[in-house]
N, C-alpha and C positions, 0 to 999 in steps of 0.2 A: 502492500499500501505505499501513496508516495504522499506527502507532505500535502500536496494540496489536496487529498481526497480526506486526509485526519480533517483538514481546515473544512471542509463540505461537510463533513459527516459533521464535525462541532453547529458548524451553523444549524442544519436540522435537527439535530439534537433540540438548540436553545432556544430557534427560531422556528419553532416547527410551522406557522404558521405564513413562512412569508413568501410565494413560492419557490422550488428550486433556478440554478443558476444560470445563464442562456436567458432569458427573457431581456424580451431588446419589442420596445414602440416606439416610433416613427411617426411624424405628422407633419406635411407640406405645411408652410409656410406662403411660400410666396406667392404675392399679391396683396394678397389677404388684409383687410380690416381688422381690427383692434387683434393684434396677431399677438401683444400682452395677453390678455384677457383669453385668447383663444391657447396662449400657451399654459397661462395656469392651470387652465379647466383641464384640458389636456390632464398633465400631469395631476392633477386634484384624483381622475379617474382611474391614473393609472397605480398611483401610490393607496388610494382606497380598493384600487383589486387584489393590492399584493398584502396586503394590510398591513399598511407601513405604520411600527407603534408608534405612539405617542402623538396628541396632536398638536402640541408645540411643535415638538421635531417636525410633521407635516409642514406647520404653515414656515420653516423657516428654508422647507425643500422650496415650494412656492416662490419663499422669496429669490431663492437663488435663481430659480425660472425666470421670473419676472427681469430681473436685473438684468441677465444675462437677453434675452428677446429684446429689454430695451433699449443694451444699447446696442446691438443688430440694426435695428429699427435706425435709433437716430446718430449710429453714427457708418452703416456700411448700406443705408439704403434699404433694411428690412431686414428680418430673419429668411431663410430660404423653409429651412425645415428644424428640424427640436426630434432628438432623438433621448430616448433612456433606457439605460442598459444596465440591469442588475448582476454581478456576478456576485461567486460566492462570500467576498466577503463589501464591496463594494455600490455605492450606485453613479455611473455616470453622468454626467447630463452635459447634454450637444448641442451648442447653437449654429450653424452654420451658415453662411450670409457669403453674397458674394461679390467682399470687398478682398483682397490682400495686405492689407496692414495692420497689425495686427495690433490688440489693446494698450493705450502703456494706461501702467498707476498710477495719477497724481500724485505726485510725494512734494512738499507735506502735504498729509490729509487736512483737513478744511474742514473742520466740527462744523457745526452751525451754518455755512454756508451753505446757497442750492448750487449742486448739479457737482458732478464729480463726486461719487459717494458710490457707484453702482461697483463696480470692483474690491472697492473694501470691501461692504459687506461681504460681497462672493467668498473673500480671503478670506475673515473674519469668518463665518458659514460653513465654508467647507472644508474636509480635510487637502483638499491639493484640486490647485487648477493649475491650467493654462489655456493655448493653444498651437495651434499648428493651421499653417500656410501648406495653399496646395495652391494645384493650375488655376484653380477657378474661385479661388476665393478661402478661407479659412475656416474653423473648427474652432470655440471657444468653449472648454469646456470643464467643469468642475466634480471633484468626485466628493461625498461622502459614506460615511464607513459604517456597513449593515446592525443597524443593532444588535449585541451579542456576539459580534464577530469575534477573532479570536484579537489582538493587539497585533502588526505585522510582527513576523517572527517565532513569535512562541508558536 
């Protein structure tokens, strides 16, 4: 048995109500109005179907989705697609747009002033985040550990 298999079995024992790893949901948002609202509702439905525990944890994830989609809308002409991917220990949220320019975390953070907070919110709520630039645009992603999943390296 590999350590990945042991980790998957541990997650299954700890969180039997979450679906098996390998779940993925994607929605196309290209050209649609109200992308942030649609993205949040899409994510809310997936998290409910997956029995993601904790109302506050769900709201935090929905805020991450909102900020990723809003940033694509504001800085890249709109999101093309939103994907949620569940692995044995992580939920990965991906927003793809047509701009190849990576987002920049504004420093220093300016609490209390309008604008420029999206990536700071994502950085605070997600365990990890990043960007992958490709030929047709970029994908900005954020990852959150599955509740009850063993810590990395355990």
